C-alpha positions, 0 to 999 in steps of 0.5 A: 729262834729257828724258823722251823716249827716245833716237833710237837705243836702243843708244846709250850714255846719258851720265848726267852732263855736263861733264868726266868719267871714263867708266866701264863695267862690265867683267866679266872681265880678261885677264892683261895688264889685271890686270898693268896695273891692278896697276902703276897701284896702284904695285905695281912687281912685280905682285901682292905676296906680302903682298897675295896672303896678305891676300886669301886670309885676307880671303876666309876671313874672309868665309866664316867670317862668312857661315857664322856668320850663316847666309848661303847660299854664293851670298851668300858668293861674291858678297862674295868676288867684290866684294872681289877687284874692289874691290882691282883699283882700290884698295890694301890700304895705303889701305883696311883689308881687314877693313873692306872685307870687312865692307862686301862682305858687307853689299853682297852680302846686298843683291845676293843678297836675303839682307838682314841689318842692318849691326849683325848683320854687325859683331857676327858679324865681331867674334865671328869675329875675337875668338872668345875675347872676349865677344860684341859688344853690337849697341847698342855698335856705334859710329855712326862705324864704321857711317858708315865702312862706308856710305862704303866701300859706295859705293866697292864699288858704284862698283867694279862700276859698279852692275852687280849681276849676279854669276854663280857656277859652282855651277849649272854644276857640277851641269849639267855633271856631269849631262850627263857622266853622261848621255853618257859610255859605260860604265864610268860616272862617279860623278857624285855624288862628282865633283860634290861634289869640284868644288863644293868646289873652286869654293867655294875658288876664290873665295879667288883672283880667278878670278871676275874673269878667267874666266866662271862656266861656265869655272871650273866646267869647270876645277873638274870637270876638276881634281876628276876628277884629284884623286879619281883620284890617291887612288883609282885605281878611280875612273872620271873623265872619259874621255880623248880627249874634246873637253872644251873643246867640251863645256864651251864653253871653251878648253882653255887656260882650263880648264887655267889654272883648274886650275893656279891652284886647285892653286897655292892648295892647294899654299900651304896643304897638308901636304907629302904633299898638296903633292907630290900637287898638284905632280904633278898640276900637272906632268901638266897642263903636260905635256898642254898642251905635248903639245897645243901652242899654239892655232893659231887664236889671234892674237899680240895675244890671246896677249900679252893672255892670257899671264902678263906681267911689269911692265916699265914704270912711270909717271914722273908723281907720280900714276898715272891710277888714283890720279887716278880714285880722287880726288873731283876729278872727275865719274864718268860711268857709261854704260849701253846701253839695249836696246829692249823 
């Protein structure tokens, strides 16, 4: 590469030459894009129930391991986000979820600068996986397993195109609630209680791939909106978000997106709750859907965008022996990463 800068700093710089696949980091995906990627992994019915179950279990495993090590929530959430992004491109049938979970923790502790030796992570993972057995001796961690994790580490970093910015909704939860406290006229909202419930929802939201579908501030908005409804459902005296306010404008997010965040988190809760709680969550879900129906469709949205954002069944398959995604995931080519350089 020449030492002189390009003539146009905004022009993407090709790192490699020759025949190559080009990869650019895409922070968020529409529902149509997610369905397409799922089909490229040869999942004809979309994301299977098994894959969803494994994903939730793996994210809980990551949470437990990180808690045992003492990582902050940001590291835990980054690891879970890496896990979701990895399995956009790779299949759980080919890459063991538990090993990938450990790899994502290892990469996340570097991204968040909460460094930990791989051996320590493997020891903690063994303790979580086998709570009744004796603690694994760090000296007995096999070199072969460490090499395997190192190999997976490269794939995880490639799946994020070496873009290490991983924003989380937690700071937005605090900022939004403080703003609500300051602007909402009496009766005043209990900001501390609202923030605590919304924070808990935001933590649990990483068990599902919301972080690759919506930006952090929209997830925070959805968690605050849902938290207000959840608290109100068990405590009628709670003063939640005032009705009739343009919360979409206040939260800088489309109301449809805020509601979709609520619905996806509610679906998560419904699958793992008691019968009484399931009924409560279902009632809130029905209420949100009724509010959306009463409001009607977004008049400013064009048909193409509606199709991209709407839920979509897989109605097509590749006839070839291999799909484009399977070709990209082989080592029979060069991957070309493109970076946009900005003038300083």
